[in-house]
Structures are given as C-alpha cells and as structure tokens.
N, C-alpha and C positions, 0 to 999 in steps of 0.2 A: 503433645494438645491434652492429654489427660492430666498431666499437672497442674492442670490451670484451680485458681480458687474456685468454689461453688456455691451458688447463694441457692437455698432452698425455694421453691418455687412460694409467692407468698399470695395471698387471698387475694382475687380478683376483685377492683372497684365494685364498691354497693352504692356509689353514685359518679353521675358524670364528672362532677369537680376532680375526683382522686385520679378520675384518668388523665385528667390534662395536666399532672401535678410530672413535674419529671427532674430527675439528678441525674449529674456526673461527677468521679470523681476520675474517670481515666486523663487526667488535665487538671485542671484548675477545681476545685468543688464549687458548683455552681447547682441553683436549682431554677426552673420557670413555671409559670402557669399558663395554660394557654399561650404556648410564645412568646412571652413576657418574662424578661429575667427576675428573679425574688434579690434584694437585697440583704445575702448570709450572714452579714456581718463581718466582725475583727478574727483573725486568722486562730485566735484559740475558740470564735464560735464555732467557725467553719470547720477546726477543730473535732470538736464534741458532734456536730451534725457529721461528720464524717467516718468516725469510729462506731456511729449508732447505725449507719448503713452499711456497714461494713461486718455489722455484727448478726446478720441474714435475719433480722425480723427479731430476735435473742431479745432478751429485758441487758439492761448492763446495770449496776448498781454506780451510787455515786461514788466508790470507791475504786473502783475499776475506771470509771471516766478518767477519776483524778491520776490515775497511773497511767493513762493513755494519755493525757494531756502535758503530764508535766514530771512521769518518774517518780523518781525517788526522793526530787525532793521539792514538791508542792509549796505554795506559797502558802501563808497561816490563813487566809483568807477561800482557797480552793476549795474547798463545800459550796460555799455564797457564790462563788462565782460559776459553780457547774449549774445549780442552779437558776441564775441570773439569765444564764446562756441562752439554757432551753425554753423559762419563760417567753425571753424574746423568738427564739425558733417557733417557739408554739403559735406566738400574735401569726409570724410570716407566713407558716405553711397551714393548710387545710388544718379541719377540726376534724379530730381524730387520729390525724398522723404520728403526732407526735402524745406518745402516752406514757401516763407515770403508773408504775408499779413494783410491789416491793421495793419501796425505799430507792428504784432506779428510772430508768427509760428506756424505751424503745419506739422502733418506727414500724409501723406496722401499715395494710392496709395501700402498698401502693397496688399501683395499676401493671398490667402486664407491659411492660418495654418501659419500665418509668424509670429504672436504673441504668446507665449507660452498660457497668458493668454485667449485668445481669444476660443481657443482649449479647454484650461479644462471647457470654459463654454457653448461652443457649448456638448462636451462630458457630462458635468450635465445635460444641459438640455433635452438630447437624454435618459439617465437613466432614469429621471422622464418621461421620456413616457411612456419607457419600462416598470419601475416600476408599472405605472397605468395600465397598458397594462398585467399585472400577469406574466409578466416575469425577475422572481429575479433574475434568472443566467446572463440575459443579462445586467440588469442593476448592477448589483457589476462588474461584467467585465468592463462595462463603468467607473464605479466611481473609479475601479482599475487603469487604464490607466488614464483617470485624476490627481487622488493625486498622480501618479508615475513623473509626469508633475513638483511639486514642486522640487527644489534642495534647499533645507535648509530653512533659513527665507526670505521670500521674500523681496524685494527690499535691499538686507544684504548691508551694506556698504554704503549707500545711504544717506545722508545728507539732513535736509531741512524740517520745518513742514510736508510739502507735503505729502513728502516719509515717514514720520513718522504714521500721520495717515491713509494711505494707505495699511501699514503695518501691522496695528492695524485691519483694514479691512479685508484684505486678510488673518489675519490669524485667524480670526472670520471665516470666510467664510468655511476655509481649515478643521475646526475640524467640521464645521457643514457638511460639504461632507461627514470625516470620522465617522463621528457617524451614517449617513444616513447608510453608506456603513456595519459597524459593525450591525447596525439594520436589514439587510438584512440576513449578516451572520447567526446571530439567529436564524431568520423565516426560514434559509434554515436548520438549526439544524447540523450548525456548531458551535456549543456553545465551545465546548473542544479545539478547534483552537483560539478561540479569546480569553481566560479567560489571555493570556499571555500579548498579544498587549494589553488589555484594563486594567491588572496591570499596564503597561507601562505608559501610556496615563492618568492614573489617579494621577500614581507618580507625572505626568509632572502638569499635572490640579485639584490638590486635590480639589478643591472649585467648579468643573462641575459635576453636579447634574446627568449631563443626562446621563454623562460617566458611574459614580456611579451606574444609575439603569442598564445600559447594563452590567456591570461586575455582580451584583448581580444577574440577571436574565444566564447569562454565567457559572455564578457558579453555579447557584442552579440545572440548568438542568445540568453538568455535575455531578450530587452526590453530592456535599459539600454545603449541604444546611449551613452545621456550620459556614461556611466563609462567606457567602450570609450574613446574619444576623450580624456577627463581619462586613461586609463592612459596614451597615446601622448604626452603634452603631459609630465606625471612623467618619463616616460623622454625624450622629447629634452632636458629640463632637468636632469634628474643626470646623464645620459652628456656632457651640455657641460659642467658644472662639475664632474666625477668624471676624466673622461679627453678632455677637450676634443674629442668626434669629434660627428657626428650619427647617428641611428639607421640603420642596415641599411637597404638597398633593402628588403629583403621585411615588413619593418615600417613602413617608409613606403606600401608598397601598401597594405598593410590597411586605413590608416588612409583613406585614399583612398577605397578600395572599402568604408568603411565611411558615410563622411562621403555617397557616393551610391547609399547602401544596394542595394548591387550584387545582385540578388536570388541569383546563384550562394551569395553567403556563409552561406545560411539551409540551404546542401544539405551533406553528407558531401563533406570534401576528398579522398574516394578518388582512383587517375588514372582518366582517362577507360578505359582498356583494362580496368580491374577496376573492374565495379559494386560498389556497396558491400554484402555480404554483409547477407540478412538476419538478425537476430538471434534473432528467435526466427518460428517458421511454424508459427501455428497450423491443428489440423484438427478444427475444430467443427462436420462436420457429423453432423447425426443419420446413424442406420445408414440403410441405404435396404431398402425392403421383399423379400426373396428373389425375394417374389412380383409383382414389380409387371407390369401385363399392362396391353396398350393404348394410347391414347396417341400414337402412333406419329408420328402428323403436327404435333401440339404438340411431343414430343420433338422435332423434325428443326429444324423452326420456332425454338425457342427455346438449340437448337446451336448453329445460322448464327447466332446474334445473338451466343451468348459468343463463337463462335470468331469477331468481328469485331472485339471488344474490341481486340486489339491493333494498334496504330496510330493508335485512337481515344481522343479524350480517355476515353470511358467508355460500357460497352454497356450500357442498364438493361434489364429486361421484370420489366413487373409483369402477374402471373397475378389476374384475379379472378371471384368465385365463391361460390356459397351457402355455409355450410358442410358440410361432408360431403362434397364433390365432388371433393375430391382435390388441393386447390390446391398442400398442403407434401407428399405425396407426390410428386406432378410434378418438382417445383422442387429436391425432396431426389436423386430419381434424374437428373436432366437436372443438376444440379451435380456429383454422383459421377463421371459420365461428362467431365464436364469439368475436374475436377481438373490432368489433366496440363498441359492451357493455363494454369492458375494456381499456378509453382510456389514463392508465396513464400506459401501459405496460405489455407484459408477460413474465413470468418468467419461464424457462425448466431448469432441471437437468436429468442427466439419475443417479440413486442412487446408480446403482449396487448391488442391493438384493442379485442376484443370484452367484455372483462370493465369491471368498474365503474371502475377506477383502469389506461388502459394504462402502460407504460414509458417513463420520460421519456427525452427524447433524449440527455440530459445523463449520466442514468444506466449508457442501454448505450453510450458513448463511453465510460468512463471503465472498463468493463469490457471494450469491444477494445483500447482502449488498451496495457493490462495485458495481453492476450493477444499481443499485438504489443510484447512487451517494454518497455512503458516504466515506470518504478517509478513508486510511489504519489506520489513526492513529487515528480514532475516533472508530474501531473497536474493541469490548472487548473482554477477552479472553475468560471468561467461557460461556457454550454453553445457561445456563438464562439470562446469560446478552445477547448476541446475539441475543436470541430470541425475549426479550424482547425490543430492538432496533430496531431489523426488524420489530414488532409490531408499534412501534409508527410511525416509517420510512412511512408506508402501511398505517398509519391513514389518511382520509379524500382523500384516491385513490383508485378510480377503476382499482386493477392490478386481474388477472389471473397466475396462477404457474400452473407447469405441474410439476409432480414429479412423474416422469417413472422409472420401473423398482423398486420399494419400497420392502426393503425385509419384515420388519412387521410394525404395527403401532406404536410402539415403536419409529421407525425412525422417521415415518411424522409425527409425531404429534407438534412437536418443529420447522416442516417448516410451519404448516399451519398458513394462513395470520390471522385470524381472528379479522378479521375487517370489518364493512359494506362496504357491494359494494363489495369486496374482492370476489373469487371465486377461488376451487381450484381441479384441475383433477387428479387422483393418479391412477397409473396402479400397478399390480403387480400381483406375481404368487399363492398369499395368498385370501385367502377371511376374509375383515378387519371387522370382525364382533364387534370388539372391538373398533372400529376407532368410538366414539360418534360423533351422529349427522350427519356422514358419508350417502350418496343415493348408494347401492351397486347394483354393477351389475355384474351377471356372464355372460361371454363373453364365445361362444360357439363356434365350428368350423361352416363355412359359410355350408347355404342349399346345396345344389345340384344345382341350378340355377342360386343361387350368385356364386358360385367356378365357371360354366363355365362361366357368363358373365366376371367374372375376369380373367379366362384366355383368353378369348377371345379378351378382350382390348387389350391384352398385344400382344398376337400373328398377330390376325389382325382376324377382320371377314372374310375373303376369304381364308386364311388358313382351318379355322374350319370347314367354311358353307360344306364342302365335306367330316366331315369326324369330325361329331358330334359323334358319339358313341368312338369313339376310343378319342377323345378330352373329353368325360365324362369318361372313361378307364383312363385317365391320372390325373381329378382333384381325383378323388375316389381313386387311389394308394396316391394321396398325403396326406387323412384322411380329406382332404376338409378345410387344414392348409393354412389360406391366405399366409403365408412367403413360403411353400412349394411350392403353385401354381404359385407365382413369382419366385421362383428360376427354376422351372421346365420349365414354359412360357420363363423367359428370355433366358434361354440357347437356348431354340425353334429359339426364335426370332431370335438369333445369326446367326442362320446356315442354311441356306434358302435351301439346298439342303436336310435337313430333311422333312420326314412327320411327321405328327400326330401321322400316327401310329408307326412308327420308335421310336418314345418318352413314347409310351404307352408300347410299347415290351421291351425297355429297363426297365422302370416302375416294369414291370412283374416279373425280375429278380430278385429272392428273395434274390439274393448275393450283392441287390442295397437298399435293404431295411432290416433295421433290424424290426425284431419278423411282417415282417408283416404291418407295418405302424400302433403299437397299440397304444392306449392309452398315456396320460401321458407321461412323459419326454421323453419315448420310441420315440414316435409319433416324437417330437422335435429334435430327433437326428439321425433319418431317414429321414427327408426331411431335414437335412444339410447333407445326406449324398448322397442326389440328387445333390448338384452342388459338393460335394467333389468327388464324382466316378468318375465326367467328366472333371478334372484338369488332365493337362499335368504333368507325371513325379515331374518337376522341379517346376511347380505351389502347388502343393500337399504338397511336401517337406517344403517348405516355411511357406503354412500351420498349416502344424503338429508343426515345429520347433517352429513359431513367436507365435504357443498360449502355449509356454511354462512360456512367460516372466510376471510376476505380475504386471509390471508398468501400469497406465491407460491409458497409448499409447506408442509408442515406435517412436522412431526418422528415420530417414533412415536409416543414421548414424551408430545406433545400430541395428537393423534390418540386414544392411550389415555385422554387425560382429556377428551376431545370426547366419545368413547363410553362413556366409565367403564366400563372392562373393563382387565383385568389385560395386559400389553402383550403376554404371547404370543398371546390370544386376541384379541387388536388385530391384529397383524402375521398372520396368518392369516386375516382379513377381507382385509386392505389387499391381501394379496398375490392372495387369488382375485378380486378386484377389479381386478388387474392385465392376468390372465389371458383378461378379457373386454375387455381394451382399453378400460372404464370409467374407468381410474386408472394414473397412469406413474408408474414407482420413477424418480424425479429422482436419485438416490445410496441408496448404502446408506442405511439408515434414513431415507430423505425420499422422501415421494411428494407428485404435485400433479396437479391437474384441467388438461386442455386447458381455455381459458377455455367454450368452448362447453356443453362436460360438464359444467361446475361452477354453468353458471345453470341446466342440466336439472335437475342435483341440486336448487336450491334450489327450483326447480319442484315438484318432486315433494315437497322436505320440505312446501312450504309446502301441499299437495293430500293425502300420504298423512299427514305425520305426525301418530301419535295419544300421548297427548293432545296441544292444540296448544303448553301450556306446555314440552315437552320439547326444541321449538326453544331456546326460551329458556335454559334447564336446561343444555344441552351449550355455548351460546357461554358460560354462567357459570362449569361448567367448566374452560372454557377459559383466560379469564380467569384464575381462581385459579390454574391451574397453572404459567402466566405471572405473575401475582404473589407466587407462594408460593416460585416458583424464582428472578425478582430480588431477591425482599428476601434468600433465601440468599445469593445471591452480593455482594449491599449486604453482610451480615456478615461473611462473609468477611474482605473489601475494607476493613470499618471495625469491628474487633473492637467491641463495648463503645457502641457509639453504639446509643443508646436509640431511633432514627429508627423502626428496624424493629418497634420495639414500639408503636409509633402509628400503623402500617399497619391497613387495616381488614382486619381476619380472613378466613379463606379457608376453604373448609369443601373442597377438595380440595388434596390436598399437590403439592410442587412435588417438583422432583432433590434428590438432596443432591451436593456434592465433594467429592472428599479435598484439593483442592489449591489453590491461590491460581490455579493457571495453569489451570486446569481451568474452574473457575468464568467465566475472563473468554473464554475459547477460547467458553462456553455463551453468555455473553451476546451476544459480536459475530456469533457464528453467525446467532443468533436475532435481529439486530436489525430485520430487516424485517417476519419476524411478528409479533414484540412490538409492535410499533407499530401495525403494523397492527390490529392485537387491541384497543390503546387507541380508534386512529380510531373504528372500530367499533361498540365499548360506551358510548357517552354517553345512553345513556338514565339516567331516575334511579336503578331498580335495580341498573345497575352501574358508574353514571358516580364517585362515591368510591371505588370500588377500580382504576378505569381511572387517576385523578387518581395513586394509591399507584404504581400499577405503573411511570410516567413518572420520578416521584419519585427510587423503584427504580432505575432504570435511568439516572439522571443522569449515569454515565460516558460515556454512549454520544454526550452533548451536547460533551463536552472531548476524544472520538479523532481528530475532524476527519473520518474517514470517514461517519459518521452526524449529524451535524450540523446538516446543512443538515436532511433528514428531521427530526429529532427536534424540531427549533426548527419545525416547520411540524405537526406533527400536538398539540406543547404547546399552540398559537394555535387549531387544533380544541378541542382538550380547556378552554380557558380559555372562549370561547366559549359552549360548551356549558354549562358551568357556571354562566356567568353567567345565562345563560337559566334554568336551573334553580331558583336565587334559593336555592343553598345556597350558603353563606358560608365553610362548612368548606373545600368542592369546589373552587369560585370563589378563594379564599385560596395554597389549594395548588397549584390550578393556576396563578394568576400567581407566584407565590415561584419555580415551578418554570420557567416562561417568563422569567422574569426571568434566573436562574443559564444560560441557554441565550443567551440577548441578552449575559449579560457574556463567556461565554466567546466569543465570536463578536465582544465590541468595538462592540456597540449601546448604547451605553450612555445615550442620552434612551429610548429605545425602554424598557431595562431601570428607569432611573430611574421612570416612569409606570407599568410593574407593582408595581413593589416601593412606590411609595405606596401605589397602591389596595388592594395586599395587608398591606401596614401596617395601614391602616383596618380591614380584612375583622377582622384578628387580636382585634381591639378584644371583637368581637361575637361570634366562634367558639369560646371555650372551647377551643380546642385548643393544648395544650401543644408539640407539629411549629411550628404559625406562631408562638407566640409568642418559640420561637427564632429560627427561621429568617427570617422576615418580616426583622425589624429587620436581624437576619447582613446579606441581600440587601441593604437599604437601606442600609446601611453601609457595605457596601463597593463600592456605585455611588459615595455619598456621596464616598468616598476617592479615585474614578478620577476624579470632578470636582474633586477642589482641595477640595471641602467638608469640612477636615478636622475644626472642632466639631460641625459634623452629622453626621462619620461617628463622631467620638468618640462623642456620647450615645447613639448608639444599636447601638454598640460594646457598650458599656456595659452597658445593656440587656436586650443577648443574654448578656452574659454571666452576666448575672443568673438570667437565664432559663435557662441552661444550666444553671447551678448547681439551682435549684429541681428541678429537672428530673433532677437526680444524673447528668446526660450527661457524664461525664469526659472522654470525645475532644472534646462539642460546646464544653466549657467550654475544653480546650485550644486550638482552633481559633478558638477569640474573644480568646483573648490573644494567637494571632501575627500577627491581623489588628488588633488593638489596637495591637500592634508596631508596624504598619506605618506608620498613624494617628499614633504617638507621632514616627518619624522624622521624619514631613513638618513635626510644629509644631515640630521642633528638639529632640525630650524624647530624647537619644540614649540615655542612660545609659537611660531608664524604659523603653525600647523594647529594649534588651537584657535586662532580666530578666523582661519580658513573657513576651519567644522564650523563655529560658532556662525559663521556668517553665512554657509551651507544650510544647517540647520534653521535659523530664520526667517530664510528665503521657503524653505517648505512648508513649517509651520503655518507663517503668513499668507501662504495660499491656502491655508490646510489640508494640507495633503497628508493622511495621519498615513498610510500606506509609506509614502517618500519617505516618512521621515524617519525611517526602519534604517534607511542608509545615512542619512544623515549623524544618527544616533550613533550606530555603527563605527562613523569616523570618527566622530567626537568621544566614544569612547575610548577607541587607540589613543587619540592624541592625547587626552586627560588621564591616562595610564600612565606614558612614558613622563609627561608633566610632574608625576606624584600626586595625583589627585585623585586615588584609588576611589573609593568610598562615591567621590560623583562619575567616575567612569562607570559603575556597575550600575546606577542608578540610569545611565542612559543605554548600554549595552542590555540591560534587563528589558527596558522597552521595545530595544529593536528585536531580541525576543519573540515575546510575545506578538509582535504585528507580522516577522516572519514567518511564524507559525501559522497564522493566520490568513494569509498568502500563500501557501501553501510552496515556498521558496525554501525548497530542502535544500540547498548549496549555501545560503547563507542563515537558516536555522543552526544548521551546521557549524559552520564558522564564528555565529556567532556565541555558541557554548565553546567552542574555544578559546575565544576573547576573554570570553567567563573565566575559565580555568587560569589561563594568563594573570588575572586581576588574582584572583583568588589566591592566587601561591606567591604572588609579591606579596600578598595583606598576612604572607603566615598561616594562611586555613588553606594545608596541603590536603587535606580530606574531602575536601570541595571539592575543591580544585581535583585532585583526580575522579571525582565522579563527574565533574563537569565534562572532563577529556573523555573518559568513556563514552557517557550522552555522544559527546561529536562525532566518536568514530561512528555510533551506532548508524547517526544519520546521516553522513556519510558517507557509506558503504557505496553505496550505488551509484553516486554523483561527487564530481570534486576532483577525481583524479588522484592514482597513489602519490603523489608530491602533497598535495594535503593532508593526506592521510599520518602521511609521514612525519610533517610536522608536528600532528595532534599527536602522533606516538612520542615523539620528543620530547613535547613539555609532559606528557603523563608521566613519562620515567622521570622527570623532573620531583615531577610531585610525590611518585611513589618512594623515589630516595627521599624525600624529605622526612616522610614517613617510614622509615627507615628499612624500606622493601629495599634493597639492595640490588639484589638477584635480580629479582622482577623487572626492577629499572632498566637494569643491563640489557634483558631482554628486549624489553619498549627498545632502548636504542639499537641494539643490534640489528633490530628488523627496521627500522627506517633506516640504519646507513646501509642496508644491500639496496634500498629503492633508492636513497639519492646516490649512490655509486652510480647504478644502472641509470640514471637522470643525467648522470655528469653534473649534481646539481652542486654547490656551495655550501649546501648546506654539511657537506659528508664530512668535512674537513674538524669542524666543532666536534662533530660524533665520536669521530676515529679519536681525539684527546680524551674526551668523557671515558671512552673504552680502554684506551690505551691503560696497561697495568700499572704505570706509576701515578696516576690517579685515582687509582683505585681505592675504595676505604672513604 
C-alpha cells in the first residue's frame, strides 16, 4: 500500500460551495456539484481537467499541458485549444477553483474528500496503520471501502500520454491494494470466500505471481490441496511459455510446503511479533448474581485451575451435582472473575442435558463458530469438520468456554477448545469420570452458615436478625439447596407483610414439600414446589401448560395460543413467572424454561391440570397457531397456490404479516420451535395438522441452515403416519420428505419416498397429493435421467394442477416439463413450455415464483443458442432467490450462469460464478450437485489454460460420482484419461 500515488492535503474550503464540489478520476473523469453531475466537455477537455487534478494542486504550464494531452505531435492550435478548454472549465466549476498563474493553470481549494483519489489514499493509509496495530478487521474494512471507490478503469476514455501513464500506475496500485486485502482475508480465515475472487483475478492477470500465491494458499486452506498444487503447475508452464522464466522463490517455497503439508500453512501468516488479532471477541457469559454467597473454597480451587490454562494445552473443570445445587451460579461467578485471563472472549451454552433432547454438539459448534466471527458459508456440515474448524479458530487465542447443563462426556468432548491458553468449565448432573484430563468437582448443598448468609442477603439483615431460628428453619426446609433458598427468599422479599416465621410455617406444611425435601431429583422438585405453590391460579396454569411445549423457547404469540389468552394478559402472566425465577426472559418477547423447571412444570400439568383434556387442547392450539402462521407465510411466498386451501383447518388463528421479508423472518426465527412442535404432535388427533405444518414450511429444507433438522423431523412424521394407517397423512409426509431428500441431493431415498407416495395418492382422494406426489416422482426421475418416466409423471402433474385450478402449480409443472424436454432434445418445445410457465407467473404478479420460471427458461434459452437472453433470465432469478433466502437455488443459478458464460467464451467469468456457486452450496444441495459444479469449474479453468487445476477439479468430482454410482462419472474418466490430456 505504500506505493500508491499521494496527493498532498490541500487547503480546506473557504466556502460551503467549494465543499460541495466533487471530482472522480478512478473511473471516468467526472464532476458533481451538490450531487448533480456537471458537463466536463470533450475527451480533450476532460484530459486537461484530469491532468490538473493529478498534479496535486501544483501549477501546470501551458507546455506541460500540451505534452500531457498530445505528446510529441501536438496540433498547430494546441495552445489556443488549452486556453479554450480552461476557459470552459472555469465557467463550469466554482469561482477560484481553476486558477491561472505564471502562464499556466492549477486546481486549488478543493474541500476534504472532494477528489476520490485523495479519499482512497487516506483510506489506504489508515488501513496500513490499523494493520500495523494488529486490527485486521478494521484494516480489511478500510481497504474494502477504498477499493469500492474505483468505478471501472481509471481515467476511462481520457486521451493523451499523461493519462495513459497514470492509468497504468493507478491500475497497478489498485491491484496492490486488492492483494493486501486478500492477504488479510486469508489471515482471518476467510479462505473459502477468497477462492472465487482469486480465481477471477488470476484469470484476468495470469502472470501476476502474488495472486497465484494467494490462490494456492486459499485453496489449500479450503481442503483443495490437489487444486492448489495444480495452480503452481499451471503457473510454471505459463511463465515458461510467455516469459521464459521460472516462478519466483516465494511461489516455489509455497508449493514445497503444500507438498509436505506444512502445519504452519493452516495458520494465519501474520508476523511472529504480531499475533493475529481476534476479529470477534464474544462475551456470552450470563450475568453473575449480585448476591453470590459462600463457596469460597470452590471459587479458589476453580480459579487456580483456570489460571493454569496459560502454558497448558487446556484446562478443564467439571462441576457435578444435583439440580438446584448452584453449579451454574458458581461456574458463572468464577468465569466472570477469570475474564481478564481470557482476553479473546468467553463462550457460553446451555446444553440442555436434562431435557428430552439435549443440544446437538454440531449445532452448538455452529453457534460458537458464528460467535467467533466465522461466516455461515465457511461452517462445514459434519460434527468432525466443525470441531476441527473450531479448534483451528481458537488456536492462538485465549478463550474461556462455559458448557452448562451437560448430558454426558460424549456431548462435551467435541466442544472442548483443545488449545493452549484456553479453558473450559462444565456443569452437569453426572460426574464425568470419563472426561479425560478434567478437574472434577462434586458440588454439594450449602453449609448452614452459607445458606443462611444467602437467605439474609436477599431478604435483608433487618428482617432476619430478629428471627434467626425461623430463618434457619427455612433454609433447612429448602434442603440447603441454593436455588430453593433463592426462590423462598425472593418470595419473602416481595411480600413486606410476611415475616420469616410465616414463610417457615408455610414450608413446614408437608403438602408444599414433596417427600420432605429428600435428596436427589425429589429435592429439586420440592424446591420448585415452593414457588409453584404460591402462584396465583392463572399463573400456575400458565406455568403448567407452557412447560408442555418442546421448543427451546417460546414466543409471546405462541404462548398466547397455548394459554388461549390475549397477548397482553399472556405477557403479564409470563413476566410474573419471570419474577419468581420459574421462567427466564430469553429475549424481548421470548421466554424459556430451565430444563429441570420444564420437567417439573410437566409433572404439575399431569398432576393438577383439569380437565385432563386441557393439556391436549393447549398443544392443539399451539399446533394450530404454527400451522395457520406458516400457511400465511406460504401464501405470501406463493400467491395463488391452492396448497393453503388443501391444508387441515385450524381452530386458532395465526399471525399476519405486512410483507415478504417479515414473513420469512418469522419462518426462519421460529424454525426450531416449529419443527419441535411437528415432532411432538404425532398422535392420530394431530398427525394430519403436523404433516401439513411441515409441508407449509418446506422452504426450511432449501435454506441450508435448517435442512438437516427438517429432514429428520420429516422422517419421524412419515413413520408416525405409516403406523397410523392414514394414507393421506403418510402420502403427504412422504412427498414432503422426498422434497427434503431432493434438496439434499439424496436421489435414491427420494425415489423410494415418491414411489410410495404415488401409490398412496391413488387411494387417498387428496387433490394436493394428486398434484405433488407425481410431481416429485417426475423431478426425481429427471435427475436420474429417466426422461420418459419423468415426462409421463409431469404430464400427469400438469393435468392434476389444471383440474385443481392451481395456476402457480401449472406454471411449475410447465417449467419442470421444459427441463425434461431439454434432456430429450426437444429444445424448441422446452423454450415454449418455460415461456408459458413464466407468462403465468408474471400474469399473477408472482415476483418470487417467477424466479423458478426464469431459471427454467434460462436453461432452455441456453440450449437453443440464445445465450444473452439466457443470461438475462438467470440473472433475474439470482436476485430473487437471494432475496428469498433460497440458498439451494441461488447456488444452482450461479452454476447455470457459469455454464452460459463458458458457452459465450468467457471462461474467467464462468470460473468466478462456479466458485461462488460452490461457496453457496457448501452446506446445501448435496455432493452430486457440488460435483457437477466442480466439473464445470474444471472446464472453465481448462479454457483459461489452467489444465492442472482443471484436472484436479475433475478428479475430485469423479471421486464423488463414482461413490454415488452416477452416470456423470464416465465422461469425466474420458476427460482425465492420458489420451485426452493436453
């Protein structure tokens, strides 16, 4: 960045008018006043203006300006022309900006930020300072802003040798800045995102070795070692052919390090004296309680273990004890005290180990990686890959991880940082003797003195002093469990008319204490009974019924459905439960139970809820709420689609939304709770609605983030439907599960589900199945190249949609038929079918759905040789898919755009699109689709002369196709055979 041109700081404007004047040279030479463009005249006049702007405020003589504009062969009237241009510019610009002196001209008095070049110079200098100071995140952001100021080629369309020279210099400077930013991208672990950009840049600048070096490193860190080595081979051959030289030593050294898998290549390349800065420093610890009391021995013991993390591979402490004994409170307190020893952040998660479904380690790792600054696109699918990336991200950092409420050691192991200087605190109801290397602590109840001290802190010394014996009775009745003491003391503190003796007498009532506060889980249950027994009837009902829902938390609107109350009354009840510590406020408008409290609430519901059917009614209302709301989202996303008319009727209303984005926000934010509701409601009375909730939420299967969970729940609901003997429910469940399999590229499984769904549709008397079961069967057949079968089923689908008067469905069937006709070689009819589908979508004003039509039409136009029209259709589809968060179709559209660009002879652009597609499809779409993208990427690279990297891509794709038994393997074998090399 030091080599960039500098314009000395000019004097600040003396008037508001001057400050409003702006110029650009990093693109076409232009001028604006108050945001309005000015006419800067002919190319020669713009060349004069550019020469004056680039002279950094110094005076240019007439002779110098003539040389700048015409070089050694100026026209006879050159001097007069210069004077004319200057006169015209003076009239356009503000007074005093273009000055005449000493027979020449100068531009003076520009305001701060008036010239884009000066702005970029300042941003680049600030970026260099930030990088030197270790703030890579800030440096990257500044360089990004600097590079965004370029608007194409610098001094575009400006004639003359002066402009030519500066154009070359500015272009070189831009590349230097770009290389610096990309270098920082790799230092911060953004290698997957960088591959696409570097592929395009190396295609545009094939002899620039620094770009090649960065591309090799990015590919290697993305797990694409063969491609990284192939880049070196391509570079070496190209340099020999074009320049007759070998790669520079730095490139050769990188190749050797890749060959021997040098471990240091996996690390950021910052200088040893300047450790790589942490882009994000999470601070996730829950708030510590202000009245923390006692436990001094444990606090000291844990603090010593955490302090020993420095210089050790990892410090792990595991706290075990019964529920309510204060494990979390102690761990959070110690973690807060140790924060300064872990300056790179603190992570926290409730692993829900006591609940019916403990948190999955891969889900937790995804959350941790995001908190540490890892973009979604860089987070891998599998548990093993996420755990490996997690450890890599933590390398060189000092982070404390608090894993609360763990189920067992197996759940914990993938979440341990495993790096020197890091530490983990684990709480669990079980003693983790099988957690290797952990410092184990068994946390018992409080001593009587500690328990009394905690009670006194909450209630106040004044109220306890005169009733010490009664206070001792209270803490004894609580079994000296901290949570029980806290609940009892909080209730007393909130009731100024009570005495301690009144509370003690209430606790002495055996009806309010289960089994005399015995040890183990019963002690926890008895502790919760203290708070529950003092609730008002409406609060107690809310506590019982809300505990029935399986989701990780619950929104206010969903809670209102469970309780069958208005939102305002529901909020009052929930906030009252928060005040009693029986419910937690997870976020504004969202609430959650601690797992043990949820279990207790359910026990209360089984024991106390009358009539018995109210529990089923509450869960039925919740299911209705989710189904009605999801159906509303579906209707907004697919106006005119009659699917919503074929869903089971609901007795409780859902939310309504004002727009597309708000609706999608709800769907994705409620995904976990919605899918938990489906999984929970598999009885014959709720099964059909659960199936319909799943099919109304099918966008979750194509989003990437929820695809795995969606598929798992769909499998559960299919099995329940099959066991129930309900053909309609089973057929819909199998069709929906097939859609999830197709999205994930699992075509064998999808084929089996659609085969059974089509059979069930025959007897189900269900218009939705008549349309959708054969549709999915036809789509799977098309993917398996069974084109005649695909055409037959899609024709059947088209007939069914028309019979159902479902115009969007008809358009979808036409577009799918178009793709089958392409495969059958019927290109002309394929175009007409797709055009007919798009016409329906556009006639209905279906902005989102038109993307599907544009995608199909783009494919048909491509094969018909109308490539530019295809580009237009696919580009339009891409914008819509991105806005709708359809990651699968965003990635596939990028793949199709790459195909068209390659057909048009633009391999560099094709390679860039293909890399972008791979990035988007990283966690959705399945291996088969990614292998197809790699095959295309190889073709684009081969066209660019990158034959070695191309073969590496093909080799990776071939491995996948052979594993899947796919027909695409054979043409790849021919591509890779020695007889076709070169």
